[in-house]
N, C-alpha and C positions, 0 to 999 in steps of 0.2 A: 300216536302207529305203529303198532308191533314194526317191528323187520318181514315179521309171517304176513300181517296184511299187508304192508307193503308188495310184496313180493307175491301177494294175492292178486289186489289192485295193477300191477302188469302185467298178470293175466288174461284181466280184464274181468274178475273178480270178484262182488260183493256180497263179504257174508250176511246173508238173511237175518229176519227175525226166527232167534228159533224157535220150531213148532210145536206147540201143547198139548201134554199126550190126552190123547181121545178114549183112554179106557183106567182100570183099577195100576196102574202104576206110576214113577218118575221116567224122566227123560234122561237121566246120567244119577251116577251113585258115588261117591266116591272112598274110598277105604286107602286110606295111608294116599302113598304114592300116585295109586291108580287111580284112572277116571274109569266106570263102565259106561257109555254108550245105549242106548235103548236103540232098539232098531231103528234107523230113516230110509224114510220113505223116498223117492224120486220128485217130492213138492219143488216148485221153481221158486222163484224171487217171490212171486204172490200166494207165496205161501198153499197151492193151491197144485193137481195132478193135475196135468194137462191132458186128454186124449192121448195123446201120441205114443205116450207112456200106461198105457193101460193095455191092459191083459198079457198071452202070451208069447214066450222068445218061442221061435219055429212055427206060429201059427200068423198073426198078424205082427206080431214084433220084430222087427228085424235085428240081427248081433250088432249092426253098427247102431242104432237106434238104441239097442240095451246099451251097450258102452256109457252112449249118452245120459242115461238114465242112472248107470252106475255110480256116475263121476256127479251127476247131483246129490246124487243121497252123501256121497264123503265130502263136498263141500254144506251142507245139514250139517254133516257129523261133526266137521268143523269148528261151524254155528253152533254147538248146541256143548262144544271142546270150552267154548269162549266164554260162554253165556261161567261157565263151569267155574273156570282159573283167570275171569277178566283180563289175560294175556298168553295166548299163542306162542309166545316165547319164552314162556311158561314150561312148556312142552320138553320133553327131555325123550317122549319116542313113542312112535306110535308100534305099541305092541303086539295088538292083533285085529283084524279084519272078520268079520263073518258076512257071507255073502248069497241072498237068498234071489235064487232065479225063479221068475212066475214060468215053466217052462212045459210045452207037448212034453212026454216022459220018450221020445225018440230024439229029444236037442242033447246030443252030444257036445255044442261049443258054453258050456256056463266057464271056463276058466278064463277065454280074449274075452264076455261081459264083464266078468267083477275086475277087470284091467283098468276098467272104465275110475274105477272109487282107487284101484292104489294103482294107477298110474298116477293122480291126483296129487296122495298123499307123500306118495315122492320128490312129484315137482314140487309142489306148497311147504314143505321139510326137506329138503333133502336126505342123508342120509336116517334122520331120524323118525324118514318117515316109510324107511324099508323096516317090514312086518310080518309074522307069522298070519296064516290065511286057511280059512277056510271056505269053498265055496258048493252052497250042494241046493239045485233044482228041489222045488214045492211047484203041487198043486194046485195053490193059487197062495193073494198074496190082501193083504187090508186097500180097499177102494178098487181095488182090481190090480194095484204098482205090476209094473212086470218086471222092479229090485226092488229090494230093500239091503238094506247094510248097517251095520252091530259096529260098534268097536269099542278097543281099548288102550289105553294109553298111556302113561310113566310120564307126571310133569315134579317141576319140584313147591 
């Protein structure tokens, strides 16, 4: 077990089986030392989207639930990253996260919701988890998920 996975285990996190693509794309692309991971939804360990994570921030989804959903997205990013490189100790750094928040047009609390994913990266990877980031509100996400997060990582 890698040091990163031991750290995750200590946080009570087990990486799920990475989700398979549901359309015409691949879950990740490696180019040189960069891994670009397709957007990950807030799927649970069972690979399903909980009803609690369906809907819009600013309507049926609270900011706290949105943060939890973003954290799940980050866990799913790490699961895809492990599938891509085999050992999370090969991560040099999280370069970038992109967050998509399913929100009503007047919801202005996007950044704190996305912190659920950002905080998890720093907790799991330490300083290697500090990253550039974009967060945008969107009208809809696949399966009516409240959050989706994509990532880019530098690896050895």
